[in-house]
C-alpha positions as CSV (number, residue, x, y, z in Angstrom):
1,M,26.4,-7.2,26.3
2,T,23.5,-7.9,24.1
3,R,23.4,-9.8,20.9
4,P,23.1,-7.7,17.7
5,D,20.0,-9.6,16.6
6,T,18.2,-8.7,19.9
7,A,19.5,-5.2,20.6
8,T,17.3,-2.2,20.4
9,A,18.3,0.5,18.0
10,P,18.3,4.2,18.8
11,S,15.5,6.4,17.4
12,G,17.9,8.2,15.2
13,P,20.5,6.9,12.7
14,G,23.7,5.5,14.2
15,P,26.3,2.8,13.8
16,Q,25.0,-0.7,14.1
17,A,26.9,-3.8,15.3
18,P,27.9,-6.2,12.6
19,A,25.5,-9.1,12.2
20,G,26.6,-12.3,13.9
21,G,29.3,-10.6,16.0
22,R,29.4,-8.8,19.3
23,S,29.9,-5.1,20.2
24,R,33.2,-4.3,21.9
25,R,32.8,-3.7,25.6
26,G,32.6,0.1,26.2
27,A,32.1,0.9,22.5
28,P,30.1,4.2,22.2
29,R,26.5,4.1,20.9
30,T,24.3,6.9,19.6
31,Y,21.6,7.9,22.0
32,D,18.9,10.5,21.2
33,F,17.7,12.1,24.5
34,R,14.7,13.5,22.7
35,R,13.5,10.0,22.1
36,P,14.4,7.8,25.1
37,T,14.5,4.1,24.7
38,K,11.1,2.5,25.3
39,L,11.8,-1.0,24.1
40,G,13.4,-2.9,26.9
41,R,15.4,-6.1,26.7
42,E,12.6,-8.2,28.1
43,H,10.3,-6.7,25.4
44,V,12.8,-7.6,22.7
45,R,13.1,-11.2,23.9
46,V,9.3,-11.6,23.7
47,L,9.2,-10.0,20.3
48,Q,12.1,-12.1,19.0
49,I,10.2,-15.3,19.9
50,A,7.1,-14.1,18.1
51,Q,9.0,-12.7,15.0
52,E,11.1,-15.9,14.6
53,A,7.9,-18.0,14.7
54,F,6.4,-15.7,12.1
55,A,9.5,-16.0,9.9
56,R,9.4,-19.8,10.1
57,Q,5.7,-20.0,9.2
58,A,6.0,-17.3,6.5
59,T,8.8,-19.3,4.9
60,T,6.5,-22.3,4.7
61,V,3.6,-20.2,3.3
62,L,5.8,-18.6,0.6
63,T,7.4,-21.9,-0.4
64,T,3.9,-23.6,-0.7
65,M,2.1,-20.8,-2.5
66,L,4.9,-19.8,-4.8
67,R,6.1,-23.3,-5.5
68,T,9.8,-22.2,-5.4
69,G,12.5,-21.9,-2.8
70,A,11.7,-19.1,-0.4
71,R,13.1,-17.9,3.0
72,L,12.3,-15.2,5.5
73,E,14.9,-14.9,8.2
74,L,14.9,-12.5,11.2
75,H,17.9,-10.1,11.3
76,G,17.1,-7.8,14.2
77,I,14.5,-5.8,16.1
78,E,14.8,-2.1,16.4
79,Q,13.1,1.0,17.8
80,H,12.6,4.1,15.6
81,S,10.3,7.0,15.2
82,Y,8.0,6.3,12.2
83,D,9.6,9.1,10.2
84,D,13.1,7.8,10.8
85,Y,12.0,4.3,9.7
86,V,10.3,5.6,6.5
87,A,13.6,7.4,5.6
88,T,15.4,4.0,5.4
89,L,13.0,2.6,2.8
90,P,13.8,2.7,-1.0
91,D,11.4,4.4,-3.4
92,P,9.6,2.6,-4.9
93,C,8.9,-0.2,-2.4
94,F,6.0,-2.6,-1.9
95,L,4.2,-1.6,1.4
96,T,1.0,-3.2,2.9
97,T,-0.7,-1.6,5.9
98,F,-3.0,-3.7,8.0
99,T,-5.3,-3.2,11.0
100,I,-4.5,-5.0,14.2
101,E,-7.9,-5.0,15.9
102,P,-8.8,-5.1,18.7
103,L,-5.6,-3.1,19.3
104,A,-5.3,0.5,18.1
105,G,-3.2,1.6,15.2
106,K,-1.9,-0.2,12.2
107,G,1.0,-2.4,11.2
108,L,3.1,-2.3,8.0
109,L,4.9,-4.9,6.0
110,A,7.4,-3.7,3.5
111,Y,9.7,-5.5,1.0
112,P,11.3,-4.7,-2.4
113,L,8.9,-4.1,-5.3
114,D,10.8,-6.5,-7.7
115,I,10.2,-9.3,-5.1
116,A,6.5,-8.4,-4.9
117,M,6.2,-8.5,-8.7
118,A,8.1,-11.8,-8.8
119,T,5.6,-13.4,-6.3
120,V,2.8,-12.6,-8.7
121,D,4.8,-14.2,-11.5
122,H,5.3,-17.3,-9.5
123,M,1.6,-17.5,-8.4
124,L,0.6,-17.3,-12.1
125,G,2.9,-20.2,-13.0
126,G,6.0,-18.2,-14.1
127,S,9.6,-18.6,-13.1
128,G,10.0,-15.2,-11.6
129,A,13.4,-14.9,-13.2
130,A,12.5,-12.2,-15.8
131,T,13.2,-8.5,-15.2
132,Q,10.3,-7.2,-13.2
133,P,8.6,-3.8,-13.9
134,E,9.0,-0.9,-11.4
135,R,5.4,0.3,-11.4
136,P,2.3,0.1,-9.2
137,M,0.5,-3.2,-9.5
138,T,-2.6,-3.6,-11.7
139,A,-6.0,-4.4,-10.1
140,M,-5.5,-8.1,-11.0
141,E,-1.9,-8.2,-9.6
142,T,-3.1,-6.5,-6.4
143,T,-5.8,-9.1,-5.9
144,I,-3.4,-12.0,-6.4
145,T,-0.9,-10.4,-3.9
146,G,-3.8,-9.9,-1.5
147,Q,-4.3,-13.7,-1.3
148,L,-0.7,-14.1,-0.2
149,M,-1.0,-11.2,2.3
150,T,-4.0,-12.8,3.9
151,R,-2.1,-16.0,4.5
152,L,0.9,-14.1,5.9
153,L,-1.3,-12.1,8.2
154,Q,-2.9,-15.3,9.5
155,E,0.6,-16.6,10.4
156,F,1.4,-13.2,12.0
157,A,-1.6,-13.4,14.3
158,A,-0.8,-17.0,15.2
159,A,2.8,-16.1,16.0
160,F,1.8,-13.2,18.2
161,A,-1.1,-15.1,20.0
162,H,1.0,-15.4,23.2
163,I,1.4,-11.6,23.3
164,A,-2.0,-10.4,22.1
165,V,-5.0,-11.8,20.3
166,M,-5.5,-10.0,17.0
167,Q,-7.5,-10.3,13.8
168,P,-5.2,-8.5,11.3
169,V,-6.8,-7.4,8.0
170,A,-4.9,-5.9,5.0
171,D,-5.9,-2.3,4.7
172,D,-4.0,-0.6,1.8
173,V,-1.2,-1.1,-0.6
174,E,1.3,1.7,-1.3
175,Y,4.5,2.1,-3.3
176,N,5.8,5.5,-2.1
177,P,7.0,5.1,1.5
178,A,6.1,8.8,2.2
179,L,2.4,8.0,1.4
180,A,2.1,4.9,3.6
181,Q,0.6,6.5,6.7
182,A,0.7,3.6,9.2
183,A,1.5,6.0,12.1
184,A,2.2,9.6,12.9
185,G,5.7,10.7,12.1
186,S,6.8,11.1,15.7
187,D,5.2,7.8,17.0
188,T,7.6,5.2,18.3
189,V,7.4,2.0,16.2
190,M,9.0,-1.5,16.6
191,V,10.7,-2.6,13.5
192,A,11.6,-6.2,12.8
193,R,14.2,-6.5,10.0
194,F,14.2,-9.7,7.8
195,T,16.2,-11.1,5.0
196,M,13.7,-12.2,2.3
197,S,14.5,-14.4,-0.7
198,I,12.2,-15.7,-3.4
199,G,13.9,-18.0,-5.9
200,S,17.1,-16.2,-6.9
201,R,16.0,-12.8,-5.6
202,E,17.0,-11.5,-2.2
203,G,16.2,-8.3,-0.4
204,N,15.4,-6.7,2.9
205,A,11.9,-6.9,4.4
206,S,10.5,-5.2,7.5
207,L,7.5,-5.6,9.8
208,V,6.5,-2.5,11.7
209,L,4.2,-2.4,14.7
210,P,3.1,0.6,16.9
211,F,4.8,0.4,20.3
212,S,2.0,2.2,22.3
213,S,-0.5,-0.4,21.2
214,F,1.7,-3.4,22.2
215,A,3.3,-1.9,25.4
216,P,0.8,-3.3,27.9
217,A,0.7,-6.7,26.2
218,L,4.5,-6.9,26.0
219,S,4.9,-6.1,29.7
220,N,2.4,-8.8,30.6
221,A,4.0,-11.4,28.3
222,A,7.5,-10.5,29.7
223,S,6.3,-10.7,33.3
224,P,8.9,-12.6,35.4
225,Q,6.2,-14.1,37.6
226,L,5.2,-16.6,34.9
227,S,7.4,-18.9,32.9
228,E,6.6,-19.4,29.2
229,S,5.2,-22.9,30.0
230,A,2.9,-21.3,32.7
231,Q,1.8,-18.6,30.3
232,R,1.0,-21.3,27.7
233,K,-1.0,-23.3,30.2
234,R,-2.9,-20.2,31.3
235,Q,-3.7,-19.3,27.7
236,R,-4.8,-22.9,27.0
237,A,-7.0,-22.8,30.1
238,A,-8.6,-19.6,29.0
239,Q,-9.2,-21.0,25.5
240,L,-10.8,-24.2,26.9
241,L,-13.0,-22.1,29.2
242,A,-14.2,-20.0,26.3
243,E,-15.0,-23.1,24.3
244,R,-16.9,-24.8,27.1
245,L,-18.9,-21.6,27.8
246,E,-20.1,-21.7,24.2
247,L,-21.6,-25.1,24.9
248,V,-23.5,-24.2,28.1
249,P,-27.3,-24.6,27.6
250,V,-29.2,-21.4,28.2
251,D,-33.0,-21.1,28.7
252,V,-34.5,-18.7,26.2
253,S,-38.0,-17.4,26.2
254,V,-40.1,-15.6,23.5
255,R,-42.7,-13.5,25.2
256,F,-45.2,-10.7,24.8
257,S,-44.6,-7.4,26.6
258,P,-44.8,-8.0,30.4
259,L,-48.2,-7.2,32.0
260,E,-48.8,-5.8,35.4
261,V,-51.9,-6.7,37.4
262,S,-52.9,-6.1,41.0
263,S,-52.6,-8.8,43.5
264,E,-56.4,-8.7,44.0
265,D,-57.1,-9.3,40.3
266,L,-54.4,-12.1,40.2
267,L,-56.0,-13.9,43.2
268,S,-59.5,-13.6,41.8
269,L,-58.7,-15.2,38.4
270,T,-60.9,-18.1,37.4
271,V,-61.3,-20.3,34.4
272,G,-62.6,-18.3,31.5
273,D,-61.4,-14.9,32.6
274,V,-59.6,-12.8,30.0
275,L,-56.4,-10.8,30.6
276,L,-55.7,-7.9,28.1
277,L,-52.1,-8.3,27.1
278,R,-51.9,-4.7,25.8
279,H,-49.0,-5.8,23.5
280,P,-48.7,-3.5,20.5
281,R,-50.3,-5.2,17.5
282,D,-47.3,-4.5,15.1
283,A,-44.6,-4.8,17.7
284,P,-42.3,-7.9,17.7
285,L,-42.1,-10.3,20.6
286,E,-39.2,-10.1,23.1
287,V,-36.5,-12.8,23.2
288,T,-35.2,-13.1,26.7
289,T,-32.9,-15.1,28.9
290,N,-32.6,-14.6,32.7
291,D,-35.3,-11.8,32.3
292,V,-32.9,-9.8,30.0
293,V,-34.2,-8.8,26.5
294,F,-31.4,-9.5,24.0
295,A,-33.4,-9.8,20.7
296,H,-36.8,-9.4,19.1
297,A,-38.7,-11.9,17.0
298,I,-42.0,-12.5,15.2
299,A,-44.1,-15.7,15.4
300,S,-43.3,-18.1,12.6
301,N,-43.0,-21.8,11.8
302,H,-40.3,-24.1,10.5
303,R,-41.1,-27.5,9.0
304,R,-44.5,-27.6,10.8
305,R,-42.9,-26.6,14.1
306,L,-43.7,-23.4,15.9
307,A,-40.8,-21.0,15.7
308,A,-39.7,-17.4,16.1
309,A,-37.9,-15.5,13.4
310,I,-35.4,-12.9,14.7
311,V,-36.1,-9.4,13.4
312,P,-34.4,-6.0,13.9
313,A,-35.1,-4.2,17.2
314,P,-38.0,-1.7,16.9
315,S,-36.8,1.9,16.7
316,A,-39.9,3.3,18.5
317,A,-42.7,1.8,20.5
318,P,-45.9,1.6,18.4
319,K,-49.1,3.0,19.9
320,D,-51.7,0.6,18.4
321,L,-52.6,-1.7,21.2
322,A,-54.2,-5.0,20.9
C-alpha cells in the first residue's frame, strides 16, 4: 500500500484517500486507460523529498518577508492532464507561470487570490486582516509580488538541484485559470498540492511541472545504483570540478591574421627584411587560445599598459589590405 501523501493520482477525477490515513486493501481506484500512469513510485519519492524541502524553505521566506506567521505544507503529489488540473482551480485565482531553463516547458504556481493580495498588504506594512479585493493586481502590486516570487523560485531551484539544475524565471501572472497556458491541455503534468497559510488566512496552493521535461532527470535521480549520499557526493564533486576549471590558467594571444610564406623565404630571412602582414587595415585582431579564435579585439591601452579591447566579431572580411 502507498501512503496518501505519496500516491500518484489518476489523470481523471476520482475518489482520493483521506489525508493521514491508509487506503483499504483491495479498495477500487479510478484508472483512465486513455492516460496511463507515467509517474512511478520511485519518481514520487524523489519529488516528495524536493517538494518538502521547497515547502520548508518557502515557509522561511514567507515568514521573513511578510513578517507574520506563515506556513507551506506538502499535502500530496499527483499526476493529471493539464486540462484536468485547470478544472480544479477556482476562478479567480493567482497564477504565476515561470520558465525552467535549460529544461523545456514551463512551471506554474497557483494559490488563492485573497492570500496573494494579503501578501502585498503584509509587505507594505499592513496586517493583512482586512477583506481583500477580488480583482487583478495593479502594476505596483504585481511588482511587489514579483519580489516574493523571485525568492520563492530561488528556493525552488535549490530544492530541485539534486534532480535537475534550473534557473527558473517568473514569466507571467494570470487570474483566470483558463488563460494560464503553462502547457498543452493533453500534456501530463506533475501537481504538488500544498496547504498555505498567511497569518489567519489559509488555502490550497499547487506547484505544477511538466512531466516530459523532468522524466529523464527523475529517472536518473531515482536510479537504484546510487544512494542519496552517493548522489550528493557525485554532485559535489562535479561542482568542485567546475569551480577548479574556472581557475585554470589559459594562455591567450592577440594576433594579426596568420601569414603564409614559403620555406625558402623563411630560411632566407635576415635582419632588416620586411614581411607584409596583409592584415586588413580596418579589421580587428584575433584573440586566440590553443590556436582557436574565440574573440576579436583592437589595440588599446589601460593605465599606461598595452591592452586589447574586445569588440564585436566582424560580419564580413574587409578588402583594404595594409
